[in-house]
N, C-alpha and C positions, 0 to 999 in steps of 0.2 A: 530439733533444732540443730543438734550437733552434727546430724548426717547431713543436714542442709548446707551447713557452714562448711563441713569437711568437703562437700562435694564441689562447693563454689571456689574453694581455695585454688584449685588447679586453673580454673577459667580465669580469675583475676590474675593469676600469675601470667597466663598467655597474653591477656589484655595488657598488663604491665610492659611484658616484652615486646609485644606489638608497637606500643606506644614509644617505648626506647628506640626500638629500631627505626621507627618513622622520624623521631627526633634526630637520631644519630645521621640517618640519610639526609635530612633537612639540612643538618649543620654542616655536612660534608659539601653538600651543593652550594649552600651559602658561602662557605670558605672557599670553595674552588671559584666561585664567580667574583668573589673579593681579590682573590689571587690573581685571577685573569685579568681583571679590570687594572689591577695595580701594574702588573707586568707590561701589559699592552700600553698603557699611559706612559711609564719609564720609558719603553723602547722607542715609542714615537717621539717624545721628546728629546732624548738623547741623541739618536740616530741621525736627526735632521741639524745636529749642531754643527756637522761637517760635511760637506758635498761628497768629498771623497769617501769618507766612511759610509755614508748612505749608498753611494753608487756601487762600491765594492761589496755591500753586505746585501743589497737588494737589487735585483734585476727589475722588478715590478713593484715600486714600493706602494702603489694604489691598493694592491691585495693586501696591505697591511694598515690600511686606512690613512695612507699618507700621499695626499695629492697636492698641497701647497707647502712649499718650504724655502727657506732663504738660500741663496747659493753664497757659500762662504767657505773658506778654509779652516774656519773654527777659530777657538780661544789658542793664543800663544801660551797660556799657562797649561802646559801638557800634564802636569801633575794632579790637576783637578779632574775629577770624573766627568764634571758638566762644564758647559761654557756658561759666560756670565749672562748669555741671552735669556736661558731658561730660568734662572734664579733658582733653581731646585741644587740642594747641596746633598751629599752623602748623608749627613744627620737628617734632613728632612725624609730622604726615601727610607731610612731606618726606622724612623717613627712610623711612618705608613705600613712598613712591613710588620713591625710588632704589634699592630693592631689586628692582624689576620691570625686565626686559630690554626696553629702549626699541626696539632693533633688530628684534626678533622681534614686535612689535606690528603691527597693521594700520594703514593711513594714517589712518583715522579715529580710533584710539585712540591714534596719535601726536600727532595734532592736540589731543585732550583733554589727553594727557601735558603737551604744551607750554604749553597754557593754564594747567594747574594749577601746573606748575613755576613759571612767572613770577608767578602771583597768589599763591601759598604763599610764595614767597620775599619779595615785597614784603610780605605781610601778617606775615612773621616780624620785620619791622622795626617794627612798629607798637607793641610794647610799651616803646619809647623815648620813645613820645610818648601814653603812656596817659591823661594828663589835658588833652592839647590838643584832643581832639576835641570839639565842641560838640553836643550832641543836641537843643538847642532853638534857636529862631529864628523871627521873626515869620512869615515865609513857608513855609519848607520843614522848620521843626523838628517835633519828634515831636508836639507839642501841637496844631500846626495840622493836620497829616496824619491823626491819629489818627481825628477824627470822620468824616471822608470813609472811610477804610477799614473802619470799624465799620459805618457806614450800608450799604456795599456787601458786607457780608459775606453769602455765598450760603447759604441753608439748603436743603441737598440732601435731608436727613432730619431727624427729630427729634433725633439725635445731635449735629448741628451746631448746633441750637438750643440744647441743653444747654451745648456747649462755649462758645457765644458767651456765654450768661448767666453761665458760671462765669468767663469771661475779664473780662468787664466789672465783675465783683464785685471784680475785682483792681486796677482803675484806680487807686484812692486810694492802696494801697500801692505800686504801679509808680511814680506820681508822687512818692511819699515818696523813693523810691529815687533818682528823677532829681535831686530837690532835694539829697539827700546828696551826689551826684556833683557838683553845682554848687558845694556848700560846700567840696568837696575842691579843686575849682578855683580856688574864691576863695582858700582858705589857701595855695595854691601862686602866688598872684598872677595867675591866668589867667583870672579872672571877665570875663563880656561887658561891654561899655560900659552905661551907663544909658540910652542912647537906645534900644539893642536890648531892654533888659529892659523898659521902658516900654512899647514895641512888642509885646512877649509878653504884657504884662500887659492891654493893651487888647485884644488878640485873645481872650485867656481870658474877658475880661469881656464882649465881645460874644457869645461862644458861651453863656454861662450866664444871659444876661438872659432875663426874660419867665418865664412860668409854665412849670413842668417838663413838663406835658402838652403843650405846643406845642413842645418842643425836637424837632429833626428826629430824633434818636435814638430818640425815643419814637414820633412820627408814622410814620415810615418803616418801624420794626419793625412796627407794627400793620397797615401795608398788605400788608408781605411775609407776614406771618402769615395775613392774611384771604385771600391768594392761595393758600395750601397746601392742596392736596386731601387730603393725608394726615393731617389734623388735623380732629376733629369741634369744634363750636361751643364746647363746655364747655372742652376742652383749650386752644383758642385765647384763651378769655378768661382762662385761669389764667396763661398765657404772657405776656400782655399786662400782667397786673398785677405778674408777677414782674420783667419788664424796667422798667416803671414805678418800681418800688422800687429796683432796682437803680441805674438812672440818677439817682435822686433822692438815694440814700444813698452811693454809690460814684463815680459818674462827675462829676457837678456838684461835689461837695466836693473831688474831686481837683483839679479847676480853680482852686476857691477857695484850696486849699492850695498850689498852684503860685504864684498871685500874691502870696499873703501872704509865701511864702518868698523869691521874688524881691526884694520890696520890702524885706526885712531885710538881703540881700545887694547892694542898689544901693549904689554909692560904694566898694565894694571892689575894683573893677577897677582894675589898675595902669597899664593901656595903653590908650590911645584912637587908637592907629594901628594898622599892619599887623602881621603875625605876626613879621616880622624883629626887632621891639623885644623880643620874648620871649626867654628864653635860648637855646633851641633852636628859635627860630622858623623860621629858613632852611632847616635840615634838615628840619623837619616839613613845610614848604611844597613842599620837593623829593619828600618822600614821598607827599605829598597829590597832587601834579601827576601821578605815575606812577599812583598808586590811581585817581585821580578820572577822568583823561582816556585812561589806557592808553597814552600817548607814553612812551617812554623816551629821548627828546632831552635835551640838557642844556637847562637855563632860557634861556641865553644863545642857543641855536640856535633855540628856541621864540620868542624875543622876536623875532629877527631875521626870522623867517618871517612874523609877525604884522605887523611894520613895513612889509614888503615888500608884503603884500597890502593893507595900509590904505593906503599910497602909490599902488599901481595903482587901486584903487577910486576913491579922491578925485579923481585925476587923470581917470578915466572919467566921474565925476559932472560935474566942471567942463567938460570936453570936451561932454558930452551937453547941458548947459544952454546952451553958448554955441551951440549948433546948433539947439537947441529949447527956448527958456525956459518954454514952457508943460508941458514934462515934469514939472516939480515938483507938478503938480496930480494926486492920486490920484483926485479926484472923476470924472476923465475916465474911469477903468476902473469904470464903474457899470452894465455891462448883464450883471454875473455874477448867478448864482442867489443867492437871499439866505437860503433855508432850509438848514441844515445837512445834512439828508438829500440835498437836490439837490445842494448843493456835492460832497457825497462821490460821488454818482453821476456827477457830471462829471468829476471828478478820476479816477475809475476808467476812464472811456472815453478820456480825453486821455492817460493814461499807457501805454496798450496798446503804443505803439510803442518805448518806452523801457525797459519793466520787464516780468518774466514775469507770467504771468497768476495771480493770488492764488488760494487756495482760497475756496469760497462760504461766508461766515459772516454772524451777525447783529450789527448795529451799532445800539447804543442811545445816542442823544445826549441828555445830562442837562445841567442848570444848577446851579451851585454854589449851595449855600443862601445866603440873604440875610445872615445872621449872619456868614457866612465870605468874603463878597465882597471886603472890604477887605485881606485878609490870604493869600489862596491866589494861585497862580500864574494867569495869563490863561486857560490851558487846560491840560489834562493827560489822559492815557491811563491807563487802569487794566488792567494785564495779565491776562489770564484763566489759569486753571490750565494747565500745559503738558500735562495728559491731556484737556482739554476746551476746545479753542481756539473752540468755536462762538459762545459770547456775549461780546460786547465792548462796553465802555463809554467814551465819551469825555465829560468835563465841559467845559462853556464857562462861563467867569467873565463875566457880563453886566457886572459892575463895571468891565470894562476898556475899555469903549466902543469897539468895533470899527468900523472902514470895513468896506466891501463887500470891498475887496482884502486887508485885513488877516484877515477871517474867513476867507476863501478860502486864504491861505497858512497860516494856522493850522491849519485842517482838514487841509491837505496833510502838515503837522508830525506832527499826533498821529493822523491817520487814513491815507489813502492818497496817495501811496506812502510814509508815514511810518511812526511806531511801530506802528500796528495792522497795516499791511501787512507790515512786517518781521518783527513778533512772529508773525503767523500763518504766515508763510514758513518760519521757523526754529524756532518754539517746540516743535514735537513732534521735531525731527531730532536736535539735540545730545543728548549724553549727560545725563541729569538733573543728574548733580553740578555741571554748569555753571550751573545755575541758582542756586546758592548765593552765586554772585559777580555783582556789578553792575558791568558794563563800561560806564560812563556815556559814555566817549569814542566808543565804537562806537555805541551806542543814539542818545545825542543828536546825535553828529555825523551820523549817517545821516539822522535826521529834519531835521536843518539843512540838509544837502547836497540833500535832496529838496524841502524848502521853497523853496530858492534856485531849483531847477529849475520850481517851480509857478508862478513868476511868468510864465514863457513860456505857461503852460497857461490863464492867466488874461487872455491877449491874445486879445479877441474879434474885432478887426480890426487892421489895420496902423495906423490912426490912433492907436491908445493904445500901441502898442509901447514908445514912448519913456517913457511914462508908468510903464509896469510895469516898465522895466529901470531908470529911476531909482530907483523904490521899492525894487528889489532891491538895487541898489548901496548905497542909504542904510542898508538892515536890515544888510547885511554890514559897512558902516563902522561903525555903533553897536555891533555886537557885538564886532568888532575893536578899537574904542576901549576897550571895557569890559573886554575880555580883557587889553589891553595896560596898562591902569591896575591891573588885578589884580596883574599882576606888578609894576608900578611901586610900588604901596602895600605889598605883603606881602613882596617880595624885595628891593627897592631902598629902602623907607622913606619913600615919598612920605607927607608930613603932609597933613591936611585943606586948609590953605593951599596948598601946592605943587599939590596936586591941583586946587583951583579956578583957581589962575594958569594951569595947563597948559590947561585947559578954556575959560578965558577968552580965551586966544590963538588957540584954534581957533572962537571964536564964540559958546561958551556963556555969555551974560552973566549968566544968573539963577542966582543963588546956591542957591536951594532946589532946583533940578534937580541940580546937581553935588554938593550936600549929600546928597541921596537916593542918588544913585549911590555916593557914598563909603560911606554906611551900608550900603547893599546889599552892597557888596564886603567890608566888614568881616564882616557877618553870615555870609557862605558863600564863603569862601576858593576859587579854582578852578572855582567855579560856572559862570561865564560860560564859561571855557576849554573845559569838557567839549563844549559846543556848538560854539564857534568853531574850536579846535583840531581837535576831532574833524572838523568840516566841511573845514577845510584839509587833513587827512590823507587824506581821501577823495578830495579834488580832486587832491592830489599823487599818490596811488597811480593813479588814473585817467590822469593825464597820463603817468607812468612806464610803464604798460602800453601806452598808445597809441604811446609813443615808441619802445619797445624791440620791440613785436610790432605793428607797423602793418597788416600784412596779415592778421593772425589777429584783430586787435581789432574786437569788436562791442559797443556800448554795452549792449544788452539782456544779451548772455552775460556781460559785465563784472558787472553787477548781479546776474545769477543766481549767479555764483561768490561774489560777496560775502555774498549771503543763505545760500548752501549751507555757508559757512565758520561764519557766525553770530556772535554776540558774543563777544569777544575782545580782548586786547591788540593794540595796532597792529604790533608786531614780528611777532607769531604771523600776523595776517592778511596782512602783506607776504610772508612767507615762503611760505605756501601759495598766494598768488596767482601768484606768481613760479613755483612749482612747476607750476602748473595750466597756464601759457602754455608753460612749457618741454617740457610733455609733449605738446603739440598736434602 
């Protein structure tokens, strides 16, 4: 009997192991199905809450189970993850997510799970600050961005044209809801400063001036319609007239309505200083820091890191100028390509040693319309749909007055190896649900990180290396100083006078320059930090991986893994980078 029982023990073990493997595989398949169902449902529900988001995210929504959707600009409550139409809150999604077995998911699904967990948890705290978010602004506000987004609306078929025309016919009602939101902010004592209100009014006036037929939403629409082969001449003429009527009766009046509404609200702002002077301003700033930068470090730790880098860069600038006083001249770096297309080609060639080969796509460089030059960013990249990454657009603002070196490094930021490169390398890989979230610290941090690297690519010979290095250090110092002031103004309460005194001590004697900076920081809290803190986060992660895995570290491979993981909060990125190196 003992022999028989001893002989049976291995067989029974194998049987148990087989059952365990069966159940593990079954559990994994079940968890994967649950997770796929959850993310697909969430994506379909949320992406259809804004027609612009839907159109810029998907070229063919029907391939994602989306065939019927409302035409809408979406909710004016930007701080909420979802619009009121869906009825789903971050808390609802968190509850659904927590019911899925994390340990039975694949590594890729666990990555998405980790991202959703952090993003949804942070979004669940947003309801405490419902009226603190500012949808308007002279440079990055809704009214400033909307004309460009509408002008770049792609017409894949006639349904897209119908959606577009139905959407712009809602512009006046949408702007009316924006004004209602601003009145609520005013009633709560949270309205913007008169300086920002005047700048927005000026931007609106610039956009609507002149004859409606010369407005670029009319001229560009006509050009796009003329280029479409699936429309005959008669239909093209009808659509052009319909668009002209919609711009005349709905778009331009929307901007007039906004101007008039803001004029009536001027003077109702209770605070001319940073967020910390509002009742929940400090708490909102802490929320905004996590939401915008993806960093979960305490504000004090972030400030310490910025001061450390600032000190290091300023000392490096001083040392460089002692050794080579001529380094301050950017004109020395003058043998760079001057045409944007040539610059992008040069960057692609020079980045090969440090970055993986990108997919082959088309890039169209355009210029900001003259009516928007004074108000839009110096340059920006428009992300293509995640299901069609072949066509990419970079806008350059000629009103910014670039030097040759500035244009070169700006196109590195927006193009290669910046936004465009990062987007086409990661755009089709992550779960579509991740496109619902904006991880500004990752995306702008990456673009700033590679922009800093591009100063080396701009060196045509060793005689100008000091000039390029000084320009890089100066760029880093200015971003760092702006980021430090953001914390000082919004978290520590620096007034305009204190900010001016601080900058004057550093040699910024012109009041108009630091007044402009103060206004820019008031307009967009944490905006500079998503660039600079994001950049420092990539630097620190690179240094960490190089320090702890020196024999395994390779710069191109490091960049490849960053891109493979894709946009996410920094705690998630750090976790999966460490897991990668530990697995080697």
